[in-house]
N, C-alpha and C positions, 0 to 999 in steps of 0.2 A: 504493500500500500504506500509506504513512505517513498519507495523507489519510483512509483508511478507519479506521485505528486511532484517529486523532484524533477523528473523528466518533463512533466508538463510545464513547470516553471522555467526550465531551461529553454523549451521551445518558445514560450512566451517572451523570454528575454532575447532570444535569437531574432524573433520577428520584430521586436521593438528596435533592436540595434540596427537591423538591416533597413527598416523603414525610415528611421531617423536619419541614417546616413544618406539615403536616397533623397530625402527632403532637404537636408542641409546642403548637399552638393548640387541641388537644383535639378536632379534627374527626375524627381517628381515636382513639376513646376507649381508655383503658387496658383491656387484656384483649381487645380486638377481634382476631379472627382475620384474618390477612393471607394472602389467596389470590393467588398469583402471576398467574394468568391474569386475574383480576378487576382487579387493580391495573394490569396492562399495558393492559387495555382502557380503564380510567378515565383513565389518563395518556396514552393514545394512543401507546404505545411498545411495542416488542417485549419478549419475556420476558427476553432477555439483559441489557439494562441494568437492568431491574427486579430481577432476581436479584442482580446486582452491588450495587445499592443496598441491598437487604435484608441482604446479608452485611455490608456496611459498617455499617449501622445496628445490626446485632446485635453487632458488635465494640465499638461505642461505647455499648451499653447501652440503646438506645431500643427494642429488640425482644428478646424472649425466645423460646427454642425448646428445649423439653425433649427433643424427639425427634431422630432422626438418619436420614439417607437417606430412604427412602420413608415413614418415620414422622414426617418433619419437619412440624411444625404451628406455624409462627411466629405470634406474636401480639404486640400492643403491650405493652410492659413495664408491669406494674401500678405504682401509686403507693402506697408503703408507708412506715410510720414509720421503720423501720430504714434503708431506702434513702435517704429524705430526709435523715436525720441524717448518714449517711456521705457522701452527695453534697455537702451543704452544707459539710462539713468539708474535702472535697477542693477545692472552689471557693475556700474560705477560705485554704487553703494556697497555691494558685496566685496568687490576688489579693494575698495577704499578701506574697509575694515581689515582686510588681510594685510594691506600695506601698513596700516596703523600698528598692527601686531608685529609685522616684520621689522619695523623701525626700532622696536624695543628688544630685539634679539641681542644678547650679549656678544655672540660670535656672528656678526653679520658681514664681515669683510668679504668672505667667499661669495656671498649672495650679491653684494654690491659689484664685485669684479665680474661676475657672470652677467649681471644686468648691463654693465658697461660694454662688455664684449658683444652682447646681442644687439644693443642699440647702435653700436658702431657698425656692426654687420648690416643692419638695416640702412644706415646712412650711406655706406659704400654701395650697396645693391641698387638703391634708387638713383644713384648717379651714373650707373652703368648704362650704356646704350642698349635699348631693348631689355629692360630689367625683367627678371622672371617673376611673374605675379604669384605663382605658386610658392616659390621660395620666400618671397616677401611675406606672404600670408603665414607660412610656417614659422618664420623667425619672429614675427610679431606675436603670434600665438604663444610661442615659447617664452618670449619676454614677459608677457602678462602672467603666464602660468608659473613662472619662476618665483615672483614675489608672492603670488597666491599660495603656492605650496610652502613657501618659506614661512608665512605667517598664519595661515588658516588652520583651524582644527577640523576634525572630521565632519561636524555639522555644516560648517561653512563650505567645505570642499564639496559636500553632497549637493548643496544648493547651487554652487557655482557650476558643477558638472551638469546639472539639469537645465540651467538657463543660458549658459554661455554659447552653446551651439546655435541657439536661436539668433543671437547676434551674428554668428558666423554666416548664417544664411544671407544676411544683408551684405556683409563684406564680400562674399563670393560673387553674388549676382550683380553688385554695383561696382565691382573692383575697377573696371576701366575708367569710370568717371571719378574715382577717388584717388587715382594714382598721383595726380599733381598736388594732392593735399598732404601727402605722407610726411613731408619735411616738417610741417606744423606738429604732427603727432610725435615725431622723433624728439623735437624740442620739449614737448610736454612730458615725454618719457624721462628726459634728462632731469626735469624738475623732481620727478618721483625718486629717481636714483639719488640725487643730491640730498633729499630729505631723509631717505632711509640711511644714507651714509652718516648724516649728522645726528641720527638718533632722534629726529624731531617727528614724533608719531602723528601729531595733528597736521603738520605740514605735508607729510607723506599721504595721509588720507585725503586731504584737500586736493593735492596734486593729481591723484588718481581720479577723484570725482570730477575734477575740471577736465581732465583728458577725455573721459567718457562723455561728459556733457557736451563738450565742444565737438567731439566726433559725431554725436547724435545730431547736433545742429548742422554740421557739414554734410552728413548723409541726408538729412531732411531737405537741404537745399538741392542736393543731387536728385532726390526722388521727385521734388517739385518740378525740376527741369525734364528729367527723363521719363517720369510717369510711374505710377504705382503698378505693381505686378500682382495679378490675380484678383483684383477688385473690379467691381462693375462701375 
């Protein structure tokens, strides 16, 4: 009995992980209808774990569903200006708390050195002709994750793991229009590094919150020009 329950949970987790990746990477586009039977066939799973995965993704905001019961018609959540700005502020609050804690670490020199290396790697990469968007995304993700893991406890990490990929959806799908704004973000990163190095927890928290708030505003302007994805 316990083995069957464990296996069912593994299948549900597998369906959730695969679907979230498809959504985050844009392979399931914003506004796309999600039909349970089609997803189950595509993932080669039964409908039960797929249903469980859809419910979890809906709770976390990756999926929307205005209907109920037999009228249920889940679809991939659209990308909108209001959602982007709210989402980036939430991520900023979570990461700001992690930075606040990281700045109070007694042994933070190794963390500061790693942050400096990553930020410099970003600076060099954006100055290259034909910069690699995927590499830039990876380095930027590592930069933020570095101080989050340095300061966050298990509860904060769990919250961050659930919501940060939602911000990644925006970064990936609007990356072309955001490339010329990366230098601003790098300077904001440096303010975070300096505050952590100085052991100034309040300044580190504010620097991260400011970085994410500004990023949300920059993205909002891009969405305003390029148009929202998946909304009517």
